[in-house]
N, C-alpha and C positions, 0 to 999 in steps of 0.2 A: 862600132859604137853601140853601146847598150841602150836600152829604152830610156833609162834615167838620164844618161849623158845627152842623148838627142833632145829630150824634153827640156833640159836645162839650157842647152844651146839655143833652142827656139825661144824660150822664155826671155833670155837675155837679149835676143835680137828683136823680137816683135812686141813683147811686153803686154799683149792683150789676149785674154782667154775668153772664148765665147761659151757662156753657160747655156746649155740646151735643156730647157724644161718641158718642151713639147716637140714631138717628132716633126711637126709642120715647120719648125725653124731650122731643120737640118740643111735643106738646100740653100737657105740664106747664108748660113755660116760658110758653106763651101764657096759661095759667091765672093765672100770677102777673105778668103783663105790667105791671100797675100799680106793681110794686115794682122793675122792671128798667129799666136804661138801654138795654140792647141784648142781643143774643145773640152769642156767639162760636161760630161754626159750625166744628166740628172733625171732621165726618163727611161722607161722600158721595163721589161720583165725578163725572167730567165729564158723566155721563149724568143724574145726579140733582140736582146742586148748584143749578141754576137753580130747579128746583121747590121745593127747601127754602128758598132765599132768598126767592122769591116768597111762600111760605106765611107766613113771619115778617113780611115787609113788608106783607102784606095785613092783618095784625093790628096794624100800627103800630109794630113793633119793628125798629129798625135792625139790620143784620147786619154783624158783623166776620167776615170769611172767613179762616180759617187755611189759606192756600194750600199749605202744606207737607203738609197732612193729606188733601188731596183726591185720591182715586185717579185715575190716568190724566192728571193735569194737570201739564204741564211749563211752568214759568214763564219761557219764552223770550219773544221779541217777540210771537209769535202767541198764546201762552197768556195773556199780560198783556192783549192786545187782546180776547181772548175774554172774560176776566173783566170788563173795562171795558165792552164794548159789549153783551154778552149777559146776564151774570149780575148785574151792577150792584149789588154790595154797597156799604154805606156806607163800609167800609174793609177793608183786608186786613191780616193779621198774618203775619210770617215771622221766622225766625231768620237768614236768609241776606242778607248785605250786598249781594251782587250783585243779588238780586231787589229789595231796597229801592231801590237806585239806579235800576234800569230802570222799576220801577213808579211812582216819583216823577216820572220824566221823562215818563211817559205821562199823568200827572195823577191817579193814584189816591191816596187818603188811606192812608198807610202807618203801621202800628204795628210797631216793632221789639221782638221778644221776646228777652229776655236772661236766661240762667240764671246766677245767682250761685254758681258752683261753687267759687270761691275768691276770695281778696282781689285777685289779679291782674286777674281779669275786672272786678271793681268799679272798681279803680284806673284801668283803661283806659277804662271807660265814663265815670267821673267826669271824667277828663282831656278826653275828647271833648266832654263837656257844657260844661266850663269854657272850652274853646277854640272853642266854637260849631261843632263839627264833627259834630253829630248831623244825619243826613240825613233820618231818619224824622220824621213829624208827632207821634209819641207813642212812649213807651217803656213796655213791660210788663215789670216785674221779677218774676222767679220765683226762689224762692218768696216768698210774702207774709210769712213768719215771720221777716223780717229787718228789723224796723222802724227800727233805727238806720241801716242802709244806705239804706233808702227815704227817710228824713229828709234824710240828707246829699245824696243825689242830687236830690231834689225842690227843694232850696235852690239848686242850681247849674244845673239843667237848663233849657234854653231852651224845652223842649216839656213837655207834661203827662206825669205818671208815673202808671201804673196798676199793679196787682199782683195776682197769683194764685198758686195752688199751695199745697197743704197747708192750705187754709183750710176749717176744719170747725166753727167756732163763731162766734157773733156777736161775741165778745170779740176774736177774731183780726181780724175785719173792722174793728171800731172802732179797734183798735190801729194797723192799717195806715193807716186814714183820718186818725187823729189825728197820724200821723207824716208826712203830706204827700201820700199817694196820693190822686189825684182819684177813683178808683173801684177796686173789687175784682172779680175774676173768680173764679167757682167752678162746678164741675160738680156740687156737692152740692145736690141739688134741695130738701132741707130748708131750706137757706139762702135759697132764692129766695122763701120765704114771708115773710121778714123785711123790714120797712122799715128799712133801716140808718140813716135819718135820725132814727129814734126811739130809737136805742141810747144 
């Protein structure tokens, strides 16, 4: 089973991704690993990121690495190869289309993070989905509190849709999942305690 397949399987099963913005929350995520699909690592530098990824993977948690947030990391050819060969996350997430294309070419599993700041952004994304022009393996829509847009996109997207941002109650998670999101991401550690399948 390759990294992308394992990640997808866990996303379908557990539906909750713990976003880690501070190393002090790492132990807490491991505490609730039986409710989590994966962790979205949004902290660290090129000096610490491998250690953080290894820590989670040693506890059976796949890591989605937010490469835009890692200090000192430049996602050129060498940076991508460094991530692929040395850090070895299950997937990366980025907002940058150039990084998505280069990372896909190198064989990394890539999640495209999209901020729905206005209708134009959504219309462009929906058009790309309908025309099968999505390059990434998955889309993360931000914020999660736009269930009607999540539903519209998930109906036409050739790749799975996850969502996060402004998620601070089980009801928000359930609404996003009911509207077509495969999983939700949150940095709210209180939410990690919930088994969203029981909502």
